[in-house]
Rosetta silent file (secondary structure, phi, psi, omega in degrees, C-alpha in Angstrom):
SEQUENCE: XXXXXXXXXXXXXXXXXXXXXXXXXXXXXXXXXXXXXXXXXXXXXXXXXXXXXXXXXXXXXXXXXXXXXXXXXXXXXXXXXXXXXXXXXXXXXXXXXXXXXXXXXXXXXXXXXXXXXXXXXXXXXXXXXXXXXXXXXXXXXXXXXXXXXXXXXXXXXXXXXXXXXX
SCORE:     score description
SCORE:     0.000 S_00000001
   1 L     0.000  121.675  179.886    7.152   17.964    7.024 S_00000001
   2 L   -80.714  136.478  178.018    3.634   19.418    6.799 S_00000001
   3 L   -97.278  -14.682 -175.424    0.963   17.268    5.156 S_00000001
   4 L  -118.054  134.429 -176.170   -1.649   20.008    4.987 S_00000001
   5 L   -72.134  -43.304 -176.979   -1.305   23.199    2.940 S_00000001
   6 L   -85.288  -46.068 -177.304   -3.519   25.468    5.066 S_00000001
   7 L  -100.300   74.079 -173.575   -3.086   23.854    8.485 S_00000001
   8 L   -65.187  -17.670  177.350    0.677   23.349    8.456 S_00000001
   9 L   -76.356  -16.892 -173.252    0.629   22.507   12.182 S_00000001
  10 L   -85.824  128.783  176.664   -1.536   19.445   11.500 S_00000001
  11 L  -119.529  -18.670 -175.319    0.148   16.077   11.078 S_00000001
  12 L   -86.092  145.267  179.868   -2.650   13.673   11.981 S_00000001
  13 L   -76.716  173.215  178.867   -5.018   12.233    9.348 S_00000001
  14 L   -72.398  154.343 -178.119   -8.803   12.528    9.387 S_00000001
  15 L   -83.478  157.831 -179.065  -10.842   10.235   11.621 S_00000001
  16 L   -93.422    2.601 -178.616  -13.031    7.421   10.309 S_00000001
  17 L  -106.149    6.483  177.310  -16.016    8.219   12.517 S_00000001
  18 L  -117.857   98.298 -178.440  -16.889   11.611   11.001 S_00000001
  19 E  -156.520  165.115  172.481  -18.666   11.039    7.681 S_00000001
  20 E  -151.323  156.654 -174.867  -22.032   11.360    6.000 S_00000001
  21 E  -128.468  141.175  176.005  -23.707    9.822    2.970 S_00000001
  22 E  -143.135  152.503  168.477  -26.272   11.259    0.584 S_00000001
  23 E  -147.793  156.581 -175.613  -28.229   10.381   -2.514 S_00000001
  24 L    51.655   34.586 -179.941  -31.037   12.257   -4.233 S_00000001
  25 L    59.576   25.249  176.452  -29.678   15.376   -2.433 S_00000001
  26 E  -127.726  134.787  175.962  -30.744   13.960    0.944 S_00000001
  27 E   -78.010  146.995 -179.071  -28.451   12.815    3.744 S_00000001
  28 L   -77.537  125.474 -178.848  -29.087    9.358    5.173 S_00000001
  29 L   -77.991  139.483  172.436  -30.648    9.573    8.637 S_00000001
  30 L    71.189   14.529 -178.116  -29.179    7.555   11.495 S_00000001
  31 E   -67.864  128.902 -178.076  -26.193    6.238    9.546 S_00000001
  32 E  -119.390  -21.006 -175.060  -23.661    4.761   11.933 S_00000001
  33 E  -157.159  147.767  171.580  -21.330    2.615    9.849 S_00000001
  34 E  -143.727  150.483  177.238  -20.272    1.872    6.288 S_00000001
  35 L   -80.042  175.195 -174.974  -17.856   -0.625    4.795 S_00000001
  36 L   -70.863  149.821  169.825  -14.825    0.382    2.740 S_00000001
  37 L   -90.369  118.393 -170.093  -14.888    1.814   -0.769 S_00000001
  38 L  -146.240  139.650  171.700  -12.587   -0.561   -2.596 S_00000001
  39 E  -126.297  148.567 -179.764  -11.603   -1.602   -6.101 S_00000001
  40 E  -132.836  131.582  176.475   -9.494   -4.576   -7.105 S_00000001
  41 E  -106.988  123.545  178.792   -7.846   -5.176  -10.467 S_00000001
  42 E   -66.286  153.358  178.031   -7.224   -8.792  -11.386 S_00000001
  43 E  -102.735  130.912  173.949   -3.760   -9.789  -12.546 S_00000001
  44 E  -103.661  120.866  176.572   -3.255  -11.495  -15.889 S_00000001
  45 E   -94.560  138.434 -173.745   -0.100  -13.580  -15.995 S_00000001
  46 E  -145.189  140.439  177.247    1.432  -14.055  -19.434 S_00000001
  47 L  -138.786  132.033  177.508    4.546  -15.718  -20.776 S_00000001
  48 L   -77.900  131.265 -173.891    5.866  -15.704  -24.327 S_00000001
  49 L   -57.212  -45.031 -176.894    6.492  -19.275  -25.507 S_00000001
  50 L   -94.298    0.985 -176.105    9.923  -18.657  -27.079 S_00000001
  51 L   -87.939 -173.296  178.053   10.968  -15.917  -24.687 S_00000001
  52 L   -63.620  157.669 -177.576   12.753  -16.009  -21.347 S_00000001
  53 L   -79.107   57.742 -179.672   11.150  -18.017  -18.568 S_00000001
  54 L  -118.567  131.327  175.436    9.734  -14.907  -16.977 S_00000001
  55 L   -84.337  124.448  175.201    6.091  -14.480  -16.100 S_00000001
  56 E   -95.434  151.574 -179.278    4.862  -11.072  -17.124 S_00000001
  57 E  -126.850  138.213  177.485    1.963   -9.451  -15.334 S_00000001
  58 E  -141.966  159.139 -178.823   -0.566   -6.997  -16.652 S_00000001
  59 E   -71.734  143.647  177.352   -3.835   -5.543  -15.374 S_00000001
  60 E  -114.925 -137.232 -178.492   -7.071   -7.360  -16.142 S_00000001
  61 E   -70.852  146.006  175.816  -10.674   -6.722  -15.111 S_00000001
  62 E  -109.585  135.095  176.620  -11.410   -4.282  -12.322 S_00000001
  63 E  -125.545  154.010 -178.850  -14.191   -4.939   -9.863 S_00000001
  64 E  -113.783  125.531 -178.264  -15.664   -2.757   -7.165 S_00000001
  65 L   -69.856  142.531  177.424  -16.487   -4.286   -3.797 S_00000001
  66 L   -63.134  154.240  177.227  -20.051   -3.703   -2.557 S_00000001
  67 E  -113.059  135.087  178.040  -20.539   -1.116    0.190 S_00000001
  68 E  -112.425  129.634  175.764  -22.761   -1.814    3.170 S_00000001
  69 E  -105.164  139.223  174.513  -24.416    0.973    5.143 S_00000001
  70 E  -119.150  129.695 -179.044  -25.693    0.449    8.675 S_00000001
  71 E  -136.506  143.819  173.872  -28.262    2.849   10.080 S_00000001
  72 E   -63.971  140.614 -179.544  -30.289    2.965   13.249 S_00000001
  73 L   -66.763  125.277  178.978  -33.943    2.141   12.614 S_00000001
  74 L  -135.476 -175.546  175.567  -35.938    5.396   12.403 S_00000001
  75 L   -79.062   -9.370 -178.939  -39.166    6.628   10.827 S_00000001
  76 L   -69.468  120.852 -177.144  -37.181    7.766    7.779 S_00000001
  77 L   -87.306   10.482 -170.924  -38.198    5.439    4.895 S_00000001
  78 H   -56.808  -45.843 -178.181  -35.174    6.354    2.707 S_00000001
  79 H   -64.907  -48.936 -178.417  -33.380    2.971    2.866 S_00000001
  80 H   -66.445  -36.287 -179.613  -36.487    0.881    2.224 S_00000001
  81 H   -61.790  -40.998  178.409  -37.721    3.228   -0.502 S_00000001
  82 H   -68.746  -44.024  179.258  -34.501    2.722   -2.490 S_00000001
  83 H   -59.621  -36.815  179.818  -34.538   -1.039   -1.931 S_00000001
  84 H   -68.689  -21.958  176.805  -38.153   -1.135   -3.183 S_00000001
  85 H   -68.935  -27.665 -178.942  -37.086    0.518   -6.459 S_00000001
  86 H   -88.150  -44.538 -178.768  -34.972   -2.571   -7.232 S_00000001
  87 L  -138.454   95.337 -173.325  -37.290   -5.279   -5.928 S_00000001
  88 L   -86.697  132.168  179.614  -40.738   -3.991   -5.177 S_00000001
  89 L   -65.039  -14.097  177.820  -43.022   -6.058   -2.920 S_00000001
  90 L   -85.599    0.159  177.075  -45.955   -5.065   -5.180 S_00000001
  91 L   114.254  170.293 -176.083  -44.408   -7.027   -8.063 S_00000001
  92 H   -59.662  -34.836 -177.659  -42.116   -6.560  -11.056 S_00000001
  93 H   -64.953  -21.930 -179.439  -44.333   -3.944  -12.685 S_00000001
  94 H   -86.889   -8.469  178.236  -43.729   -1.627   -9.695 S_00000001
  95 L   -66.550  142.719  179.666  -39.938   -1.763  -10.112 S_00000001
  96 L   -97.510  107.465  177.101  -38.399    1.472  -11.352 S_00000001
  97 L   -73.243  -20.620 -177.667  -36.159    0.849  -14.357 S_00000001
  98 L   -89.203  -38.795 -168.263  -35.353    4.561  -14.457 S_00000001
  99 L  -108.830    1.746 -174.630  -34.666    5.413  -10.805 S_00000001
 100 L   -74.664  -19.957  175.038  -33.186    2.324   -9.158 S_00000001
 101 L   -95.127  141.486 -178.117  -29.595    3.427   -9.876 S_00000001
 102 E  -138.380  158.365  168.885  -28.257    6.416   -7.980 S_00000001
 103 E   -92.897  121.583 -177.085  -25.143    8.494   -7.570 S_00000001
 104 E  -109.430  129.622  179.236  -24.102    8.125   -3.914 S_00000001
 105 E  -109.704  128.913  175.621  -21.802   10.676   -2.296 S_00000001
 106 E  -110.882  121.305 -179.515  -19.712    9.816    0.762 S_00000001
 107 E  -108.244  131.722  172.528  -18.274   12.865    2.535 S_00000001
 108 E   -92.647  132.859 -177.481  -15.369   12.737    4.991 S_00000001
 109 E  -113.929  151.034  172.406  -15.681   15.400    7.688 S_00000001
 110 L   -83.494 -176.470 -175.796  -13.106   16.967    9.974 S_00000001
 111 L   -67.598  -15.361  175.939  -13.663   17.177   13.733 S_00000001
 112 L   -94.425   10.852  179.135  -15.654   20.405   13.253 S_00000001
 113 L    64.753   30.264  175.409  -18.027   18.500   10.887 S_00000001
 114 L   -97.920  129.772  178.782  -16.788   20.426    7.839 S_00000001
 115 E   -61.480  133.024  179.428  -16.514   18.358    4.620 S_00000001
 116 E  -117.344  -21.166  174.718  -12.870   17.868    3.622 S_00000001
 117 E  -165.679  163.657  179.507  -13.233   15.320    0.801 S_00000001
 118 E  -152.817  158.115  176.727  -15.813   13.154   -0.864 S_00000001
 119 E  -127.518  140.630  177.615  -16.244   10.180   -3.140 S_00000001
 120 E  -109.869  123.254  176.216  -19.033    9.574   -5.639 S_00000001
 121 E   -93.663  120.469 -172.259  -20.140    5.978   -6.198 S_00000001
 122 E   -91.629  140.915  174.834  -21.508    5.752   -9.737 S_00000001
 123 E    52.890   45.595 -178.521  -24.598    3.841  -10.917 S_00000001
 124 E   -78.630  147.746  176.012  -25.234    2.337   -7.473 S_00000001
 125 E  -148.316  157.032 -175.272  -28.156    0.016   -6.783 S_00000001
 126 E   -83.485  123.117  177.119  -29.371   -1.995   -3.798 S_00000001
 127 E  -105.507  -17.004 -179.493  -28.443   -5.672   -3.827 S_00000001
 128 E  -154.754  138.315  178.942  -29.398   -6.497   -0.235 S_00000001
 129 E  -139.586  129.703  174.821  -31.622   -4.874    2.377 S_00000001
 130 E  -117.110  110.104 -176.402  -32.223   -5.859    5.994 S_00000001
 131 L   -70.324  -41.453  179.281  -35.146   -3.889    7.436 S_00000001
 132 L  -136.807  147.800  174.353  -34.677   -5.088   11.018 S_00000001
 133 L   -81.555  179.205  171.391  -31.951   -6.987   12.844 S_00000001
 134 L   -61.848  130.604 -178.911  -32.582   -9.975   15.024 S_00000001
 135 L   -94.430  142.640 -176.166  -34.599   -8.640   17.953 S_00000001
 136 L  -145.965  113.372 -178.778  -33.646   -9.628   21.519 S_00000001
 137 L   -64.991  -18.349 -179.607  -35.532   -8.510   24.630 S_00000001
 138 L   -95.157   -2.104 -177.275  -32.404   -9.192   26.716 S_00000001
 139 L   -85.993  165.387  177.334  -30.082   -7.081   24.555 S_00000001
 140 L  -132.082   73.131 -173.214  -28.992   -3.513   25.149 S_00000001
 141 L  -148.547  166.695  175.895  -28.406   -2.249   21.608 S_00000001
 142 L   -84.673  139.902  174.868  -29.724   -0.048   18.832 S_00000001
 143 L   -73.968  127.764 -173.731  -31.850   -1.702   16.138 S_00000001
 144 E  -118.827  131.036  169.399  -29.838   -1.484   12.895 S_00000001
 145 E   -96.054  149.440  176.040  -30.997   -1.667    9.260 S_00000001
 146 E  -126.265  144.880  178.397  -28.446   -2.570    6.595 S_00000001
 147 E  -133.001  120.218  178.783  -28.328   -1.643    2.936 S_00000001
 148 E  -105.550  127.442 -179.505  -25.784   -3.261    0.621 S_00000001
 149 E  -119.439  148.629  171.462  -25.122   -1.514   -2.669 S_00000001
 150 E  -106.109  150.740  179.740  -23.302   -2.470   -5.836 S_00000001
 151 L  -150.501  166.500 -172.328  -21.744    0.251   -7.999 S_00000001
 152 L  -115.137   29.615  176.786  -19.759    0.600  -11.206 S_00000001
 153 L   136.962  163.709  177.046  -16.910    2.862  -10.171 S_00000001
 154 E  -142.244  153.303  176.364  -16.062    5.808   -7.991 S_00000001
 155 E  -134.278  158.839  173.850  -14.432    9.189   -8.412 S_00000001
 156 E   -74.229  128.651  179.101  -13.149   11.831   -6.078 S_00000001
 157 L   -70.473  164.224  175.367  -15.805   14.512   -5.695 S_00000001
 158 L   -52.908  118.152 -172.924  -14.963   18.150   -6.296 S_00000001
 159 L   -81.941  124.279  177.070  -12.657   18.714   -3.396 S_00000001
 160 L   -69.427  158.743  175.922  -13.436   21.696   -1.199 S_00000001
 161 L   -61.560  145.799  179.038  -10.598   23.965   -0.195 S_00000001
 162 L   -60.974  121.730 -178.488   -8.902   22.794    2.983 S_00000001
 163 L   -74.305  140.068  176.943  -10.764   24.535    5.806 S_00000001
 164 L   -69.862  131.907  179.381   -8.663   26.548    8.241 S_00000001
 165 L   -87.763  138.783  178.511   -8.779   24.958   11.677 S_00000001
 166 L  -113.001    0.000    0.000   -9.501   27.157   14.645 S_00000001
């Protein structure tokens, strides 16, 4: 049974290490890792007093888990610039009430780095920013910045046609 319409020979799913993220029409430099895009709907249990002793279940509030991006420290100020829109070190008056929320697009790429699907995180804003990790002169690692965002829902982006694999 083929899972792909164009590449009927393909049975394996896409890899989790080929992706890219953008906001303000700019891709994030040095991005190496992101947490899952996830929503959870609470369950409301309900039972009618005179009815059968059966607990009924219905959907309640839906919440969206924050997403954390990890990027190697570079000269690109993109992560800090967004974090400063929410909580500016120059004080409350420097906060941007207009621009601190963004539409964030996460693109899944195939092994040829061609976008195959994407998700848009709506009304995202920075809730946590780590400019530098703990530094260690004895370590052998890349310095990583982290950006944690909150968002109010996600949708599937306009899906490109399945690219033919060569």
